[in-house]
ZAPA-346367 format. One record per residue (C-alpha): residue number from 1; x, y, z. Coordinates in nm, 4 decimals. Example, Ala and Ser with C-alpha at 12.3 -4.5 7.8 and 13.67 -1.06 7.14 Angstrom:
2
gulum  u  v  w
1  1.2300  -0.4500  0.7800 .
2  1.3670  -0.1060  0.7140 .
! end
This chain:
206
gulum  u  v  w
1  -0.0259  0.0349  -0.0106 .
2  0.2622  0.2241  0.1068 .
3  0.3936  0.1739  -0.2581 .
4  0.1046  0.2633  -0.4073 .
5  0.0774  0.5298  -0.2614 .
6  0.4301  0.6766  -0.3103 .
7  0.4223  0.5955  -0.7080 .
8  0.0468  0.7481  -0.7106 .
9  0.2266  1.0654  -0.5750 .
10  0.5091  1.1305  -0.8046 .
11  0.2718  1.0223  -1.0676 .
12  0.0364  1.3796  -0.9683 .
13  0.4200  1.5638  -0.9626 .
14  0.5631  1.4658  -1.2736 .
15  0.2012  1.5470  -1.4739 .
16  0.2417  1.8832  -1.3183 .
17  0.5948  1.9114  -1.4154 .
18  0.5014  1.9006  -1.8173 .
19  0.5412  2.2351  -1.9030 .
20  0.7579  2.4165  -1.6302 .
21  1.1331  2.4992  -1.7331 .
22  1.4401  2.4193  -1.4538 .
23  1.5022  2.6926  -1.2170 .
24  1.8513  2.8125  -1.3913 .
25  2.1578  2.9712  -1.1601 .
26  2.2290  3.3312  -1.1744 .
27  2.6137  3.4715  -1.2659 .
28  2.6358  3.8196  -1.1267 .
29  2.8888  3.9938  -1.4674 .
30  3.0521  4.3548  -1.4444 .
31  3.2695  4.4616  -1.7411 .
32  3.3653  4.5622  -2.0432 .
33  3.1657  4.4405  -2.3442 .
34  3.0536  4.4250  -2.7748 .
35  3.3591  4.6750  -2.8294 .
36  3.3760  4.7787  -3.1376 .
37  3.7301  4.7650  -3.4459 .
38  3.9060  5.0652  -3.6792 .
39  4.0955  5.0255  -3.8382 .
40  4.5008  4.9144  -3.7112 .
41  4.3901  4.9604  -3.3980 .
42  4.3987  4.6429  -3.1323 .
43  4.1758  4.6727  -2.8087 .
44  4.2355  4.3758  -2.5099 .
45  4.0740  4.4036  -2.2034 .
46  4.2205  4.3336  -1.8323 .
47  4.2037  4.2844  -1.4750 .
48  4.4673  4.3763  -1.3410 .
49  4.8619  4.2352  -1.5383 .
50  4.5399  3.9484  -1.6199 .
51  4.4179  3.9286  -2.0045 .
52  4.0432  3.8749  -2.0233 .
53  3.9270  3.6579  -2.2789 .
54  3.5513  3.6909  -2.4282 .
55  3.2664  3.5372  -2.3650 .
56  2.8859  3.4763  -2.4756 .
57  2.6433  3.5835  -2.2660 .
58  2.3151  3.7525  -2.3087 .
59  2.3733  4.1202  -2.1228 .
60  2.0438  4.2593  -2.2598 .
61  1.7536  4.0168  -2.2744 .
62  1.7126  4.0781  -2.5833 .
63  1.7786  3.6751  -2.6870 .
64  2.1171  3.8578  -2.8343 .
65  2.4876  3.7133  -2.7614 .
66  2.7334  3.9673  -2.6309 .
67  3.0926  3.9678  -2.7003 .
68  3.1198  3.9469  -2.2895 .
69  3.5314  4.0377  -2.0814 .
70  3.4037  3.9442  -1.8388 .
71  3.5851  4.1298  -1.5011 .
72  3.7739  4.3171  -1.7023 .
73  3.8286  4.6593  -1.5810 .
74  4.0844  4.8479  -1.8053 .
75  4.2582  4.7895  -2.1490 .
76  4.5232  4.7441  -2.3066 .
77  4.5220  5.0042  -2.6932 .
78  4.7626  5.0041  -2.9811 .
79  4.7700  5.1543  -3.2649 .
80  4.9458  5.0261  -3.5676 .
81  4.9908  5.3310  -3.8298 .
82  5.1211  5.5951  -3.6781 .
83  5.3784  5.9088  -3.7495 .
84  5.6842  5.8966  -3.5519 .
85  5.7276  6.2206  -3.3454 .
86  5.3696  6.2460  -3.3628 .
87  5.0892  6.2891  -3.0783 .
88  4.7592  6.1084  -3.0348 .
89  4.5105  6.1826  -2.8090 .
90  4.2054  5.9334  -2.6840 .
91  3.8559  6.0349  -2.4898 .
92  3.5992  5.7508  -2.3164 .
93  3.3806  5.8651  -2.3017 .
94  2.9839  5.8348  -2.2317 .
95  2.7059  5.7941  -2.4854 .
96  2.7765  5.6658  -2.8817 .
97  2.7992  5.9754  -2.9981 .
98  3.0691  6.3657  -2.9958 .
99  3.2583  6.4127  -2.6808 .
100  2.9915  6.7304  -2.5053 .
101  3.0972  6.9283  -2.2732 .
102  2.7754  6.7635  -2.0503 .
103  2.9854  6.4318  -2.1409 .
104  3.1634  6.2135  -1.8565 .
105  3.5041  6.1802  -1.9386 .
106  3.6201  5.7841  -1.7807 .
107  3.9984  5.9162  -1.9106 .
108  4.1856  6.0833  -2.1376 .
109  4.5212  6.0507  -2.1575 .
110  4.7737  6.1702  -2.4983 .
111  5.1422  5.9572  -2.6173 .
112  5.4103  6.0407  -2.8732 .
113  5.4406  5.7474  -3.1281 .
114  5.8018  5.6014  -3.1277 .
115  5.7647  5.3971  -3.4169 .
116  5.4903  5.3452  -3.6549 .
117  5.2780  5.1403  -3.2805 .
118  5.1561  5.3697  -3.0243 .
119  5.0177  5.1920  -2.7129 .
120  4.7549  5.2678  -2.4175 .
121  4.6993  5.1569  -2.1104 .
122  4.3655  5.2652  -2.0487 .
123  4.2503  5.2247  -1.6514 .
124  3.9369  5.4280  -1.6898 .
125  3.6940  5.5165  -1.4376 .
126  3.4951  5.2867  -1.4606 .
127  3.0583  5.4092  -1.4717 .
128  2.8379  5.3574  -1.1514 .
129  2.5754  5.1494  -1.4383 .
130  2.5479  4.9349  -1.7160 .
131  2.5975  5.2051  -2.0919 .
132  2.7409  5.2952  -2.3618 .
133  3.0205  5.4756  -2.4086 .
134  3.2758  5.5205  -2.7076 .
135  3.6485  5.5422  -2.6971 .
136  3.8262  5.8358  -2.9243 .
137  4.1633  5.8508  -3.1362 .
138  4.2986  6.1811  -3.2273 .
139  4.5895  6.3010  -3.3569 .
140  4.8056  6.6062  -3.5166 .
141  4.9402  6.4373  -3.8251 .
142  4.7163  6.6066  -4.1392 .
143  4.4735  6.5018  -4.2303 .
144  4.4268  6.2343  -3.9547 .
145  4.0845  6.0859  -3.9530 .
146  3.9343  6.0512  -3.5794 .
147  3.8831  5.7211  -3.4541 .
148  3.5754  5.6462  -3.3154 .
149  3.4649  5.2660  -3.1949 .
150  3.2080  5.2149  -2.9324 .
151  3.1759  4.9382  -2.6588 .
152  2.9636  4.8843  -2.3443 .
153  3.0461  4.7981  -1.9782 .
154  2.8075  4.5801  -1.8211 .
155  2.7719  4.6835  -1.3641 .
156  2.6428  4.3523  -1.1939 .
157  2.4131  4.2194  -1.4448 .
158  2.2469  3.8997  -1.3742 .
159  2.2635  3.6381  -1.5854 .
160  2.0519  3.3625  -1.5899 .
161  2.2612  3.0724  -1.7245 .
162  2.0870  2.7722  -1.9136 .
163  2.0777  2.4397  -1.7326 .
164  2.2184  2.1418  -1.8611 .
165  1.8952  1.9397  -1.8053 .
166  1.4953  1.9408  -1.7824 .
167  1.3378  2.0045  -1.4596 .
168  1.1836  1.6838  -1.3939 .
169  1.3225  1.5126  -1.6352 .
170  1.4995  1.1914  -1.3723 .
171  1.6643  0.9303  -1.6493 .
172  1.8111  1.2394  -1.8825 .
173  1.6146  1.1442  -2.1514 .
174  1.4805  1.5020  -2.2757 .
175  1.1758  1.3583  -2.1927 .
176  0.9572  1.3743  -1.8326 .
177  0.6880  1.1174  -1.8244 .
178  0.5236  0.8056  -1.6164 .
179  0.9669  0.6370  -1.7355 .
180  1.0824  0.9587  -1.5377 .
181  0.8310  0.8217  -1.2259 .
182  0.8866  0.5033  -1.2069 .
183  1.2814  0.6476  -1.1888 .
184  1.2718  0.8519  -0.8808 .
185  1.0826  0.5443  -0.7316 .
186  1.2495  0.2538  -0.7687 .
187  1.5459  0.5101  -0.6668 .
188  1.3438  0.6615  -0.3521 .
189  1.2973  0.2375  -0.2951 .
190  1.6260  0.1549  -0.2916 .
191  1.6717  -0.2709  -0.4285 .
192  1.6882  -0.1765  -0.8166 .
193  2.0013  -0.1191  -1.0247 .
194  1.8570  0.2476  -1.1247 .
195  2.1297  0.5989  -1.1778 .
196  1.8445  0.9149  -1.1790 .
197  2.0131  1.2480  -1.2288 .
198  1.9186  1.4267  -0.8532 .
199  1.9565  1.7949  -0.9937 .
200  1.6987  1.7684  -1.2630 .
201  1.4182  1.5266  -0.9875 .
202  1.4929  1.7485  -0.7629 .
203  1.1246  1.9464  -0.8823 .
204  1.0048  2.0651  -0.5558 .
205  1.4260  2.2489  -0.5001 .
206  1.4381  2.1198  -0.1177 .
! end
């Protein structure tokens, strides 16, 4: 009688789970993302002295995956089209348009090219909320065209990671049905050679 009750309860639980999605684990991230490109410019994100590799994350919750450099706090910017002894300036500001007197300046610097390459170690004041930013580069070289590179910075964005299983799919066949009920019942009662996904089987999260 006890086993019949267990089976009945599990069958009812499984029936209620047919359209249920597993709760995903949350991850909170910050860092530069969707860094644009420009001719002869290489941008490398860092966290301290450690280069940060790119990851695919959904920052904007619009189903599009962004190129995110998680925990990046500064940038190395190298321009390989420089003219020796000429000045090159960069400015990192908020927004996607040209800087105005109202723009927040996160970083500004100037370097003199010693060769055909000039490098900036950009350690900006970081924004306090997720924002679009633009990095501009200018020069005193005659005819130099202003370089404009868009990017964004994420601040404590909660990322919902997709689980690797379907909640209720105890036997791992990608279906939630009576076979999962049987597998869970056998696991609970013991005496059977059965393996279940315990995370997927823990449907009430206790």
